Phi, psi and omega in degrees: 000158181227168181240035184301312182298320178299315181287332172298317179294314181300319183271002179058040175248163177241171183298322179297317178300315181296319178300315178295318182296324183263357181058047177231167179288146177302324179303321179294317178300318180297321177293320177296315183295329179269001181062025174283337178215150180247143176289155174291171178300316178299317179295322179300317178292324176296319178297313181296323178295315181297321182272355181057048176227167179285131180302324180295335178283334181281324185274133177242113180290159178277145175104000000 
């Protein structure tokens, strides 16, 4: 699971901004934010770079 939507709120960014920053469809960002789909490790680092946060803070392990 991830905390992308939480960090978008914290950093005062929106899903559209993240989609443009990563050059992906808004639909994919929405799936990530709802945890219906998870980003790859590379995408997770791209997200953390764009949001200027630690990748480990975005990812929530199971268990």
